[in-house]
Structure formats: structure tokens, C-alpha cells
C-alpha positions as CSV (number, residue, x, y, z in Angstrom):
1,M,-7.4,26.7,-8.8
2,A,-5.3,23.9,-7.2
3,V,-8.1,23.1,-4.8
4,E,-10.6,22.9,-7.6
5,F,-8.3,20.6,-9.5
6,M,-7.8,18.2,-6.6
7,E,-11.5,18.1,-5.9
8,S,-12.2,17.3,-9.5
9,L,-9.5,14.7,-9.4
10,R,-11.1,13.0,-6.4
11,E,-14.7,13.1,-7.8
12,N,-13.6,11.7,-11.2
13,T,-11.6,8.9,-9.6
14,S,-14.5,7.9,-7.4
15,A,-17.0,8.0,-10.3
16,K,-14.9,5.9,-12.6
17,T,-14.0,3.2,-10.0
18,G,-17.3,3.1,-8.2
19,L,-15.4,3.2,-4.9
20,S,-16.8,4.9,-1.8
21,P,-15.5,8.4,-1.0
22,N,-15.1,7.2,2.6
23,T,-12.1,5.1,1.5
24,L,-8.6,6.5,2.0
25,F,-7.2,7.4,-1.4
26,T,-3.5,8.2,-1.2
27,L,-2.0,8.9,-4.5
28,F,1.2,10.7,-5.3
29,A,0.8,12.0,-8.9
30,T,3.9,13.5,-10.4
31,G,2.0,15.3,-13.1
32,V,-1.4,16.8,-13.7
33,T,-3.6,14.2,-15.4
34,V,-4.6,11.2,-13.3
35,Y,-6.4,8.3,-15.0
36,Y,-8.1,6.4,-12.1
37,M,-5.4,4.4,-10.4
38,V,-6.7,3.6,-7.0
39,S,-5.4,3.6,-3.5
40,V,-8.0,2.3,-1.0
41,F,-8.2,2.1,2.8
42,F,-11.2,0.3,4.4
43,R,-11.1,-0.3,8.1
44,G,-10.3,-4.0,8.6
45,S,-8.4,-6.6,6.6
46,S,-9.0,-9.0,3.9
47,D,-11.5,-11.7,4.8
48,R,-9.0,-14.3,3.6
49,H,-7.0,-13.9,6.8
50,Q,-9.8,-12.9,9.2
51,Q,-10.6,-16.3,10.5
52,H,-12.0,-15.3,13.9
53,T,-14.3,-12.7,15.4
54,P,-12.9,-9.2,14.6
55,M,-12.9,-6.3,17.0
56,S,-15.7,-3.8,16.9
57,S,-15.4,-1.0,14.3
58,E,-14.8,1.5,17.1
59,E,-12.0,-0.6,18.6
60,E,-10.3,-1.3,15.3
61,E,-10.6,2.3,14.2
62,D,-8.9,3.4,17.4
63,V,-6.0,0.9,16.9
64,Q,-5.5,1.7,13.3
65,S,-5.6,5.4,13.7
66,R,-3.1,5.4,16.5
67,S,-0.8,3.1,14.5
68,M,-1.1,5.2,11.4
69,A,-0.6,8.4,13.3
70,S,2.7,7.2,14.7
71,S,3.9,5.4,11.6
72,S,5.6,8.6,10.4
73,S,7.5,8.9,13.6
74,S,8.5,5.3,13.7
75,S,10.5,5.7,10.5
76,S,12.8,8.1,12.3
77,H,13.8,5.5,14.8
78,S,16.6,3.1,14.0
79,L,15.1,-0.2,12.7
80,K,17.7,-3.0,12.6
81,H,15.2,-5.8,12.0
82,E,12.4,-6.3,9.7
83,V,10.7,-9.0,11.7
84,F,10.7,-9.9,15.4
85,L,9.4,-13.4,16.3
86,S,7.7,-13.8,19.6
87,F,7.0,-17.4,20.6
88,R,7.0,-20.0,23.4
89,G,10.2,-22.0,22.7
90,E,9.1,-25.4,24.1
91,D,5.9,-25.4,22.0
92,V,7.1,-24.3,18.5
93,R,10.9,-23.5,18.4
94,K,11.9,-26.8,16.7
95,N,8.9,-27.1,14.3
96,F,6.7,-24.3,13.1
97,V,8.9,-21.3,14.1
98,D,12.0,-23.0,12.8
99,H,10.3,-23.5,9.4
100,L,8.9,-19.9,9.4
101,Y,12.3,-18.4,10.3
102,K,14.0,-20.4,7.5
103,D,11.5,-19.2,4.9
104,L,11.8,-15.6,6.0
105,V,15.6,-15.7,5.9
106,Q,15.5,-17.3,2.4
107,Q,13.4,-14.4,1.2
108,G,16.1,-12.0,2.5
109,I,13.9,-10.7,5.3
110,Q,16.0,-9.7,8.3
111,T,14.4,-11.6,11.2
112,Y,15.2,-11.6,14.9
113,K,14.9,-15.0,16.6
114,D,16.4,-15.0,20.0
115,D,18.5,-18.3,19.7
116,Q,19.8,-17.2,16.3
117,T,20.3,-13.4,16.6
118,L,21.3,-12.9,20.2
119,A,25.1,-12.3,20.6
120,R,27.0,-14.5,23.0
121,G,27.3,-13.0,26.5
122,E,24.5,-10.5,25.9
123,S,21.9,-10.2,28.5
124,I,18.7,-11.8,27.2
125,R,15.9,-9.7,28.6
126,P,17.2,-6.1,27.7
127,A,18.4,-7.4,24.3
128,L,14.9,-8.8,23.5
129,L,13.1,-5.6,24.5
130,K,15.6,-3.5,22.4
131,A,15.1,-5.9,19.5
132,I,11.3,-5.4,19.6
133,Q,11.7,-1.7,19.4
134,E,14.1,-2.0,16.5
135,S,11.8,-4.2,14.4
136,R,9.3,-3.0,11.8
137,I,6.9,-6.1,12.2
138,A,6.3,-8.3,15.2
139,V,5.0,-11.8,14.5
140,I,3.4,-13.4,17.6
141,V,2.9,-17.1,17.6
142,F,0.3,-17.9,20.2
143,S,0.7,-21.5,21.1
144,E,-1.0,-23.6,23.9
145,N,1.6,-22.7,26.5
146,Y,2.4,-19.1,25.4
147,A,0.6,-17.6,28.4
148,D,2.5,-19.8,30.9
149,S,5.6,-17.8,30.3
150,S,5.8,-14.4,32.1
151,W,8.7,-13.7,29.7
152,C,6.5,-14.1,26.6
153,L,3.8,-12.0,28.2
154,D,6.3,-9.2,28.9
155,E,7.4,-9.4,25.3
156,L,3.8,-9.2,24.2
157,A,3.0,-6.2,26.4
158,H,6.1,-4.4,25.0
159,I,5.1,-5.2,21.4
160,M,1.6,-3.8,21.9
161,E,3.1,-0.7,23.4
162,C,5.3,-0.3,20.3
163,V,2.1,-0.5,18.2
164,D,0.9,2.7,19.9
165,T,4.2,4.5,20.2
166,R,6.2,3.5,17.2
167,G,3.6,2.3,14.6
168,Q,4.8,-1.2,14.7
169,I,2.9,-3.8,12.6
170,V,1.7,-6.9,14.5
171,I,0.8,-10.2,12.8
172,P,-0.7,-12.8,15.2
173,I,-0.6,-16.5,14.4
174,F,-2.9,-18.7,16.5
175,Y,-1.2,-22.0,16.5
176,H,-3.5,-24.8,17.7
177,V,-5.3,-22.3,20.0
178,D,-8.6,-20.6,19.6
179,P,-8.3,-16.8,19.2
180,S,-11.1,-16.3,21.6
181,D,-9.1,-18.1,24.3
182,V,-6.3,-15.7,23.7
183,R,-8.6,-12.7,23.7
184,K,-10.7,-13.7,26.8
185,Q,-8.0,-15.8,28.6
186,N,-10.0,-19.0,28.5
187,G,-8.9,-22.6,28.4
188,K,-5.2,-23.1,29.0
189,Y,-4.7,-19.3,28.9
190,G,-7.2,-19.0,31.8
191,K,-5.4,-21.6,33.8
192,A,-2.1,-19.8,33.2
193,F,-3.5,-16.5,34.5
194,S,-4.8,-18.2,37.6
195,K,-1.2,-18.9,38.5
196,H,0.0,-15.4,37.4
197,E,-2.7,-13.8,39.7
198,R,-0.8,-15.3,42.7
199,K,2.8,-14.7,41.5
200,N,2.7,-11.6,39.2
201,K,-0.4,-9.8,40.3
202,Q,1.1,-6.3,39.5
203,K,1.6,-7.3,35.8
204,V,-1.6,-9.3,35.2
205,E,-3.8,-6.4,34.1
206,S,-1.3,-5.1,31.5
207,W,-0.9,-8.7,30.2
208,R,-4.6,-9.1,29.9
209,K,-5.0,-5.9,27.9
210,A,-2.2,-6.9,25.6
211,L,-3.7,-10.4,25.0
212,E,-7.1,-8.8,24.3
213,K,-5.8,-6.3,21.9
214,A,-3.6,-8.9,20.0
215,G,-6.4,-11.4,20.0
216,N,-8.6,-8.9,18.2
217,L,-6.2,-8.4,15.3
218,S,-6.6,-10.2,12.0
219,G,-4.2,-13.1,11.7
220,W,-3.8,-16.8,10.8
221,V,-5.5,-19.7,12.7
222,I,-3.5,-22.9,12.2
223,D,-5.0,-26.1,13.5
224,E,-4.9,-29.9,12.8
225,N,-6.6,-29.3,9.4
226,S,-4.2,-26.7,8.2
227,H,-1.4,-27.2,5.7
228,E,1.5,-25.6,7.6
229,A,3.8,-25.2,4.5
230,K,1.0,-23.4,2.6
231,C,0.3,-21.2,5.7
232,I,3.9,-20.3,6.1
233,K,4.2,-19.4,2.4
234,E,1.2,-17.1,2.8
235,I,2.5,-15.5,6.0
236,V,5.9,-14.8,4.4
237,G,4.2,-13.3,1.3
238,T,2.1,-11.0,3.5
239,I,5.1,-9.9,5.5
240,S,7.1,-9.3,2.3
241,S,4.2,-7.1,0.9
242,R,4.2,-5.0,4.1
243,L,7.9,-4.2,3.9
244,P,9.1,-1.1,2.0
245,T,10.6,-1.9,-1.4
246,L,12.9,1.1,-1.2
247,T,15.3,2.0,1.6
248,T,14.3,4.9,3.8
249,N,17.6,6.7,3.1
250,V,16.9,7.1,-0.6
251,N,18.3,10.4,-1.7
252,K,18.3,11.7,1.9
253,D,21.6,13.5,1.3
254,L,19.9,15.8,-1.3
255,I,19.7,19.4,0.0
256,G,16.1,20.3,1.1
257,I,14.6,16.8,0.6
258,E,14.0,16.2,4.2
259,T,12.0,19.4,4.7
260,R,9.9,18.7,1.6
261,L,9.3,15.1,2.6
262,Q,8.0,16.1,6.0
263,D,5.7,18.7,4.4
264,L,4.3,16.1,2.0
265,K,3.7,13.6,4.8
266,S,1.8,16.3,6.8
267,K,-0.5,16.9,3.9
268,L,-1.4,13.2,3.7
269,K,-3.2,13.3,7.1
270,M,-3.1,9.5,7.2
271,E,-4.9,9.3,10.5
272,S,-8.0,11.2,9.2
273,G,-9.5,8.6,6.9
274,G,-11.4,9.5,3.7
275,V,-10.3,9.8,0.2
276,R,-6.9,11.6,-0.3
277,I,-5.0,12.5,-3.5
278,I,-1.7,14.4,-3.4
279,G,-0.5,15.9,-6.7
280,I,3.1,16.9,-7.2
281,W,3.8,18.8,-10.4
282,G,6.5,21.1,-11.8
283,V,9.2,21.4,-14.4
284,G,11.2,18.4,-15.6
285,G,14.1,17.5,-13.4
286,G,12.6,19.4,-10.4
287,G,12.7,16.3,-8.1
288,K,9.1,15.2,-8.3
289,T,9.8,11.5,-8.6
290,T,12.6,11.8,-6.1
291,L,10.3,13.3,-3.5
292,A,7.5,10.8,-4.2
293,S,9.9,7.8,-4.0
294,A,11.3,9.0,-0.7
295,A,7.8,9.3,0.8
296,Y,7.0,5.8,-0.6
297,A,10.0,4.4,1.1
298,E,9.0,5.8,4.5
299,I,5.2,5.1,4.6
300,S,4.6,2.1,2.3
301,H,5.0,-0.3,5.3
302,S,1.8,1.1,6.8
303,F,-0.3,-0.3,4.0
304,E,-1.3,-3.9,3.2
305,A,-0.4,-3.4,-0.4
306,H,1.6,-0.8,-2.3
307,C,3.2,-0.1,-5.7
308,L,5.1,2.5,-7.6
309,L,4.0,2.9,-11.3
310,E,6.4,4.7,-13.5
311,N,6.0,6.3,-17.0
312,I,2.2,6.2,-16.8
313,R,1.9,8.5,-19.9
314,E,4.1,6.4,-22.0
315,E,2.6,3.1,-20.9
316,S,-1.0,4.1,-21.6
317,S,-0.1,5.7,-24.9
318,K,1.7,2.6,-26.2
319,H,-0.4,-0.2,-24.7
320,G,-3.7,1.4,-23.6
321,L,-5.4,1.6,-20.3
322,T,-6.3,-2.1,-20.1
323,K,-2.6,-3.0,-19.9
324,L,-2.0,-0.4,-17.3
325,Q,-4.8,-1.8,-15.2
326,E,-3.3,-5.2,-15.6
327,K,0.1,-4.0,-14.6
328,F,-1.3,-2.2,-11.6
329,L,-3.3,-5.2,-10.3
330,S,-0.4,-7.5,-10.8
331,L,1.9,-5.3,-8.8
332,I,-0.6,-4.7,-6.0
333,L,-1.8,-8.3,-5.7
334,K,1.7,-9.9,-6.5
335,A,0.1,-12.2,-9.0
336,D,-0.2,-12.5,-12.8
337,V,-3.5,-10.8,-13.4
338,K,-5.2,-10.6,-16.9
339,V,-7.6,-7.8,-17.8
340,R,-9.8,-8.1,-20.9
341,S,-11.4,-4.7,-20.9
342,E,-11.3,-1.3,-19.2
343,I,-14.7,-2.0,-17.6
344,E,-13.5,-5.4,-16.3
345,G,-10.4,-3.7,-15.0
346,R,-12.4,-1.1,-13.0
347,S,-14.6,-3.8,-11.6
348,M,-11.6,-5.9,-10.6
349,I,-9.9,-3.0,-8.9
350,E,-13.0,-2.2,-6.8
351,R,-13.7,-5.9,-5.9
352,R,-10.1,-6.9,-5.1
353,L,-9.0,-3.8,-3.2
354,R,-12.0,-2.6,-1.3
355,N,-11.0,-4.4,1.9
356,K,-7.3,-3.4,1.7
357,S,-5.2,-0.4,2.6
358,V,-3.3,0.4,-0.6
359,L,-0.7,3.0,-1.4
360,V,-0.1,3.9,-5.1
361,I,2.5,6.3,-6.5
362,A,1.9,7.1,-10.2
363,C,4.7,8.9,-11.9
364,L,4.9,10.9,-15.2
365,L,1.2,11.2,-15.9
366,W,1.5,13.8,-18.6
């Protein structure tokens, strides 16, 4: 009966939204009736930020699946920082990175920047590697002389290792450099590696692989025609949207919550792809919303956008489905969205979310 219900739920959702069943649909429903709130995962990122040649579908699928598979384990590690900034100091410390760091801090985002966060007397190299491991997101600013520094390249290699082992999120910024030069080590990056071949030959191969992998990720390209203030605002907004809105220790002291949480996460099978809906139902006061909220706090960072919709039944009864669509889109897109009809709402959901990975938790559906 439960299997038939979930299959019906999946089919009805796809039919009403027009979304492909090959998308990843992750929905925690703390009730029985689901309208058609959507959660979508398409391989790749929004075209708005993909300003250079993307990796092949096979390569990106491999990177994403490894990252998603390890994201659940990364939450168990101690994360002291929300963002780690990797950059070549002499290129960008006193301009672009300084402005980016200031805006991140103003938004309350815990950011590690070596000249601001490193304690006096602490050894720089071990502290930086430890800080990378303790960060949820790594922002890499590839500037003209980034590859000249073996220090920066060591940081980069460690960051890309953490993508595989800890599910770390990487956001590359190509600051006055061509992403293909980073990816293929051309131009100044090629000249830098000619020197490294003579001095650091044993590390060169791992550095090349790290640059290739990072250069294939979707990010920002900032050149002489870019408005840096606008770019920084967009970058900070994207970082903010990738951070969990709930702390990971929400209700962790409740007896039995950890076991149920791990069981729920195993049922998600985030690495498998496809459409997925998880329903949680039971008597009132049984902990349905508590369990869903705890899961949201742990895995929401793995998605490009996420939201938690409460009191679905009451909202739809009072204001109708159009207002619910409006609220949903506004939360997901972090913008003031207006919806004039249910048909328009369905179309907007499909159009605006089909290239994003989105997590939705809908509570109190009936």
C-alpha cells in the first residue's frame, strides 16, 4: 500500500509539473496529501553562472555523485568555518578578496581568511590545511599568478581532495584569467608549471589534476568588463543559499532522533539520481516535523536551493494554491515572485528550477 502510494505521488507530481522523471525529486512530506511542490536535480548548474565550457556529462556526473554520496558523512565532521578563501595574496588580497571577505562577514557568514583568522604564533601550513577540512564551502579565486605559488596549489589539491572525501562545495572565481588556461594550464599557468616541473616534479601531476577538475566547475568569470561589486553581491548570495538555514544539532538530544535521521537519509539515496519523494506520516506530536527539520539541517547544503514550507494545509485552504506557489518560488529563488494563476505557477516552477538542484520540505499537508 505504501509503495503504491509513493508511486502515485511521484506520477502525479511529474504529470502536474511537466518535469522529467529523470530529475531528482527529494521531498519530505509530513502528511499524506502532496500537492505538487517540486524538488529538482538536473546535472549541471544554472546557465547564469556557467560562463565557460562545462565538463562533459560523464565527468560532471562522477564529480556530483561522489560529492553527494559523501555529503552525509561530511556533516558528522566538525565544521568550524562556513567558507574558506583560497587566493594568491599579492594579486587580490587588498582588492577583490578584501571586498568579498567584508561582504561575507557582514552577512554573518563565518569565513576563514588566513591573515584574519590565523592565530598569532600558529604554524601557517598545518593550520590552513586544517581550516580547509573544517570548512563547508571553499571559494577559490584563480588570479593571474595563482599557479606561481606552490602553497596555493597545495591548498587547491587539498580542497579537491575534500570534495571527494568530505562532500565539500567548491565555488571557483576566475579573476582576470580564462577558465581554459586554468583547466589546461595555458598562458601564465603554463609558464608557472614549466618552473614547477623543475622544482616540484613529484607534486606536479596532482596539481594538474586539481586545476583541471576545478577549472571544469561552474563559477564566475570576472574580467575588465565586469562590475565587481555586482559580482560580489551575487557570489555572497549564492554562498548564503548553499548554507543550511538550521543548525545541524537541532533536537539532536532527543532520544532516538539520530537513529531515525540516519534511516531517513539512507532512504534518500541521493547519489542514485532520479525522482525521489519521502513521505513521513503518523499521529500528531509524533516528531514528524522534528525529524524532517533535522534532515533538512544536515543535507540542505548539498543543494543549490532549498526551503522549508510549513502549514501547507492551512496556507492552501486560506489563500489557495496560487499563493502557495508564489511563496514557494519566492523562498527558493530568494526574490519577490508574483504568480497570477496555477497554470502560470506550474510553468514558472518548471522553467526556473529545471537546471537547479532543489530540496523542499513540506510540512502539515493534511
